[in-house]
N, C-alpha and C positions, 0 to 999 in steps of 0.2 A: 868252820871257825864263825862264819856269818851267822848260821842258824843257831849256834851255841851262844852268841853274842845277843841275838834277838830274844831267845828264851830267857837268858838271864836279865835283859831289859825289862822283860815282861814281869819276872818275879821281883824285880828291884821296884817297879812301879807298884805292884801289888803290895809290896811291903810298906812303901811310902804311904800308899792309901790307907793302910792299917795304924799308921802312927809311928812306924820304925824310921831310924835314920840310917838304914842299911843302903848302901850305894851299888853300883854295877859290879865293882870288883868283889864285894861282899856276896852278892847274888851268884857270881861265877863261881865263887868258892864253894858256896852251899850246894850248887847244882853238880859240881865235880865231885865233892865229897859224897853227896847222896847217892849219886849215879853209882859211885864205886862200892858204897855199901850195898845198894841194890843188886849190884852184880854179884856180890859174895852170897846173897839169897838165892837158892835154887828153886825159885818159882818165877813164873812169867812175869815181867814188868818189874820184878824186884820188889814185889808186895810185900808190905810190912817193913822190908829194911830201908827201902828209900824214904818212905813218909816217916820212919822213926828217926833216921838220921837228919831229915829236913826239920822236924820239929825241935830236935836237940840243937842243931846248929843256928836256927832262926832264934831260938830263946838264947842261945849263947851270944847272938849278937845284940842282945838287949830288949828284943821285942817281948810283948807280954806272952804268957802260955795262950791265951786266947787269940792274940793276932797270929801266933805261929801255927795254930790250929787251922785257923781260917785260912791262911796263905797256903798252908799245904794241901787242904782239901780242895780249895779252888784251882790251884796250879796243877794238881794230879788230874782233876776232873777234866781239864782243859787240854792238858797235854798227853794224858793215857787213855782215860775213859771216854772222851769225845771220838778218837779214832775207833775205838772199839764200837761204840754206838753206830758208827758209820760203817764200819768194816763187816759186821755181821750181816746187815740186810743187804750189803753189796754182794757178799758171798752167797746169799741165799737167791738173790737174782740171778747171778752167774751160773749157779747150779740149775737153776730153772731154765735159763735160756740154752745152755749147752748140754744138760742132761748128765753132767758128770761133775764130781767135785774137783 
């Protein structure tokens, strides 16, 4: 619950910085619904479903399409792709050190 609130707070701040009036509760709704949509898509990370839902929900909250695209790209880059960028080199290092995957 704490992590979820922190993520939603970050999204709310991001949206505010892009000119939206969305608050913490709005961001929590967007995250919950987008995560559920992503879970329905049978690909790692809910790719496509999560982003599509975020775009639709953020624009539905009154943000411009440009702000919704920017918020979605930045949020997903920081919450999904940053961990992937750190994880792959860490996995390669672990394999080198231990000699096994």
